[in-house]
C-alpha positions in Angstrom: 106.8 97.2 113.0 106.3 96.0 116.5 104.1 92.9 115.6 106.4 91.7 112.7 109.5 92.2 114.9 108.2 90.2 118.0 107.1 87.3 115.9 110.5 87.1 114.2 112.3 87.8 117.5 114.0 90.9 118.5 117.1 91.5 116.4 120.3 91.6 118.3 122.4 94.8 118.1 125.2 94.1 115.8 129.0 94.6 116.0 129.2 94.7 119.9 131.3 92.1 121.6 129.0 89.8 123.6 128.4 90.6 127.2 128.7 94.2 127.1 125.9 96.5 128.4 123.9 98.4 125.7 123.9 101.4 128.2 127.9 101.3 128.4 128.9 105.1 128.3 131.8 104.4 126.0 130.0 102.3 123.5 127.2 105.1 123.4 130.0 107.9 123.0 131.3 105.9 120.0 127.9 105.6 118.4 127.1 109.3 119.0 130.4 110.4 117.7 129.8 108.4 114.5 126.3 109.8 114.0 127.6 113.3 114.5 130.5 112.9 112.1 128.2 111.5 109.4 126.5 114.9 109.4 129.7 116.4 108.4 131.4 113.9 106.1 130.9 110.8 104.1 131.2 107.5 106.1 134.2 106.7 104.0 136.1 109.8 105.1 135.7 108.8 108.9 138.5 106.9 110.5 138.4 104.6 113.5 140.9 107.3 114.9 138.2 110.0 114.4 135.6 107.8 116.3 138.0 107.1 119.2 139.1 110.6 119.6 135.3 111.8 119.5 134.5 109.4 122.2 137.4 110.3 124.3 139.0 106.9 124.2 142.1 105.2 122.6 142.3 103.4 119.4 143.0 100.0 121.2 140.0 100.8 123.6 137.6 101.3 120.5 138.3 97.7 119.5 137.2 96.4 122.8 133.8 97.6 121.9 133.6 97.4 118.0 135.6 95.1 115.9 135.4 97.5 113.0 134.1 100.9 111.6 131.5 98.9 109.7 130.3 97.5 113.0 129.6 100.8 114.2 127.3 101.6 111.2 125.5 98.5 111.6 125.0 99.1 115.4 123.6 102.6 114.5 121.3 101.2 111.7 120.0 98.5 114.3 119.2 101.2 116.8 117.4 103.3 114.3 115.3 100.5 112.8 114.3 99.5 116.4 113.2 103.0 116.9 111.1 103.0 113.9 109.5 99.6 115.2 108.8 101.1 118.5 107.4 104.3 116.8 105.1 102.3 114.6 103.8 100.5 117.9 100.3 99.0 117.4 99.2 101.3 114.6 98.4 98.5 112.2 96.5 96.7 114.8 94.2 99.5 115.0 93.8 100.1 111.2 90.0 99.2 111.0 89.2 102.1 113.2 90.1 104.8 110.6 92.2 103.3 107.8 93.3 106.8 106.4 94.3 108.1 109.9 96.1 105.0 110.8 98.2 104.6 107.6 99.1 108.3 107.7 100.1 107.8 111.5 102.5 104.9 110.3 104.0 106.7 107.4 104.3 109.9 109.5 106.1 108.1 112.3 108.5 106.3 110.1 109.1 109.7 108.4 109.8 111.4 111.8 112.1 108.5 112.8 114.2 108.3 109.7 114.2 112.1 109.2 115.6 112.5 112.6 118.6 110.3 111.6 118.9 111.4 108.2 122.6 111.5 107.9 122.8 107.9 109.0 120.1 106.9 106.6 121.9 108.4 103.6 125.2 106.9 104.6 123.7 103.5 104.6 122.1 103.9 101.4 125.3 105.1 99.9 127.5 102.2 101.1 124.8 99.4 100.7 125.9 98.7 97.1 129.6 97.9 98.4 128.8 96.7 101.9 127.3 93.4 102.1 126.7 93.5 105.8 124.6 96.8 105.6 122.8 95.3 102.5 121.8 92.1 104.4 120.7 94.0 107.5 118.5 96.3 105.5 117.1 93.5 103.5 116.1 91.8 106.7 114.5 94.9 108.0 112.6 95.5 105.0 111.5 91.9 104.9 109.8 92.5 108.4 108.0 95.5 107.3 106.9 94.0 104.0 105.3 91.2 106.1 103.7 93.6 108.3 102.0 95.5 105.7 101.1 92.3 103.7 99.4 91.1 106.8 97.5 94.5 107.1 96.5 94.5 103.5 95.1 91.0 103.8 93.3 92.0 106.7 91.5 94.8 105.0 90.6 92.6 102.2 89.1 90.0 104.5 86.8 92.7 106.2 85.8 94.0 102.8 87.3 97.4 103.1 90.0 96.8 100.4 89.4 95.1 97.0 91.4 92.1 95.8 93.8 92.4 93.2 97.5 92.1 93.1 99.1 89.8 95.7 99.4 91.6 99.0 103.1 90.7 99.4 103.9 92.3 96.0 102.0 95.4 96.8 103.6 95.6 100.2 107.0 95.2 98.7 106.3 97.9 96.0 104.9 100.4 98.5 107.8 100.0 101.2 110.4 100.3 98.2 108.7 103.4 97.1 108.9 104.9 100.4 112.5 104.1 100.7 113.3 105.7 97.5 111.1 108.7 98.0 112.6 109.6 101.5 116.1 109.1 100.3 115.5 111.8 97.6 113.8 114.0 99.9 116.5 113.9 102.6 119.4 114.0 100.1 117.8 116.7 97.8 118.6 114.2 95.1 116.1 115.5 92.8 113.6 115.1 91.4 112.3 115.0 95.1 109.2 115.7 97.0 109.2 118.8 99.3 109.6 117.4 102.9 106.5 119.2 104.1 104.5 117.3 101.6 106.0 113.9 101.4 103.8 112.2 104.1 100.7 113.0 102.4 102.1 112.3 99.0 103.1 108.8 100.0 99.7 108.5 101.8 97.7 109.1 98.8 99.7 106.5 96.8 99.3 104.0 99.5 95.5 104.4 99.9 95.0 104.4 96.1 97.0 101.2 95.7 95.5 99.3 98.5 91.8 100.6 98.5 91.5 102.1 95.0 90.2 105.3 96.6 91.8 107.7 99.0 88.8 107.4 101.3 88.7 103.9 102.7 85.7 102.9 104.9 86.2 102.8 108.7 85.1 99.7 110.6 
C-alpha cells in the first residue's frame, strides 16, 4: 500500500539494465508479449525466442533489455504490485471514517488489480517454489502489505474500534496470506474455490470478524 511503500522506499523495477527508460517501446513490447503469452501457456513453455519474436526484435536485442526470461517475469511482477499499491492509495488512512467501507474498498481494489493480471499472478505462484528470485520478491511485497495492515489494526485498537487480542502483526500475516490463497483458487479454478462474484465480500467478512469480532465495526 502506498504508505508502506513510501516509507520503505519505492522498489526499483527488476531485471532491466541500468539507465534504460521505463517507457522504452521495445522493453514495453517484451513485457506485453510475455503477459499475453502467459494467458496461453505456462511460463516454462515460453522461450526467449518467443518473447523476442512477439516484441518484433531479435534475440540479441532482447538481451540488451533483459538478462533472462526470469527477469521479464520479475519486472512484470514489480509492475503489478506497484499498480496494486497505487490502487490502494490512501484507503487505510481514511479507515476510521467508515471501517467496513474502507476495508471493502481495499480488498476490492486489490482484487481488481490482480484479477486484471491473473495469468501473471498464477504464473508467479506456480514458479515461486522453484524460483528463488520470484519467491524473494513476493516475500518483500507481502511484508510491505503486512506492515501496512498491522499499522491499521493497531490504529483501530488505539481508537477503541477494535478489541485487543492476537498480535496485530500475526493477524495481518494470516489475513494477507488468506487473501493470497483464496484469490489463487478463484483465479485458477483450483477448487474448492469461492465464486469470483462473491470473493470480495467473503474475504471482507473474515477480515472484519478477525479484526473487530463483528462485521459492523463502529465509524469514527
